[in-house]
C-alpha positions, 0 to 999 in steps of 0.5 A: 470449518471455521467458526464464525465466532473465531473470525476477525473483524476484517475477515468478516468485513471481507466477506461483504467486500469481495465478490468472485474475481471478474474484472480486468486485472493485470499482474507484474513482478520485478526483482529489485536490487536493494543492496545499497538500501539495506546497507544504508538502513542498517547504518541508520539503525546503528544510529538509533533510527528504526527504519525498515524496507517498507519505509523506503519503498513507500517513499520510492513509490510515492515519488515515482507516482508523483514525478514519473507516472502522474497519469495513473494517480487517479480513480474512476468515478461514474465512468470518469477519471478523477486525478489526485493531487497528492501521491499518498501511500496506504500501508497494510498493517498486521494486528494481533500477531497477524490475525487481523489487518488494518492500514495507515494512510500516509498524507503527502507521502511524496514529500516526506523523507524515509525517517519521517515516514517511519515516525509517522507510521509508528505513531499511527500504528500505536494508535490503532494497536491501542484502540485510540484510532477511529474513522475507518477502523471503527467502521470496520468493527461496526460492519463486522457485527452485522449479520450476513447477508445484511452485511453485504447489502449495507456495505454496498450502499456505503460503497455506492454512497461514499466511494461512487457518489463522493458523499458523506454519511453521518453515521460512518466516520470515514474520509472520502478517499481513505486508501490514497493513491496506491496500497503497499503490503510487506509479506516479506515480514512473514517470511514469504517471497512472492504473493499477488494481492487482491485489488480492494474493491472500494479503495479506488486505486490503480494498483496494489504492490506487495513486497517479498522477503529480501534475500541474497542472490547471485546476480551479474554486474558488469559481467561478473557474478556478485552477491546482492540483496534482492527484494521481489516486488509484485503488483496487481493492477487495474487494467482500466488505468494501467497497461504495460507502459505505465507499469514499466515506468513505475517499476523503473522509477521505484528501482532507480530511487531505491538505489539512492536511499540517502536521497530518499531520506531527505524531503522531496526537492520542490521543483519550481512551477 
């Protein structure tokens, strides 16, 4: 049995956030050929650019969301669909060697290059690991100190006031849309191949995407068996917003963009109105 004193702040907060699953969710999985992406990434690393698969996938997701399937870049508030203007990816980040969790929202992810995303993430993660960050992070620690069951009651009020009604609370330093358009988690960095994530109840997102471990596998290319670098990508989706058609368009857009990593490492071309 887990001792309460040994539970991390995130684990305590999660007991207030999550309830037994009951809402409509759909799941999906694809295997993405990231051979070209990995070759480009290692080439950039030799030049001193510390890029990771997460940086490329963040860029690919945001551009696909913004250009290919903007109709799912939304959330439900009081029974109405609210569209987002930007495609912003929230990247899950492990703290204390994986013992605790936090995340970083990348503003206007769709317009950033992979290198810019890497730079931004590095700076923001360092702030969180050094304790300089405030906002949602301080709110998480404050909620973790509240005894059960008051923790759940207070969380439900905050969720209703901020995320359902769209108002701010003077004692809660958190933005109105802190999780952006979509959440991305990389479990491949922990050596895991596949995993299905839970939809974070207060995040107001259409999906959570999970990257698995990149592994070399035999695949058929032009009727020949070749060895390619393959990355599993799974998704847990809100069925109120997404169905198979949108999920397929999202998957195809991400896969297509990851085959051209050099394009992702340039700012997005602005199309004329």
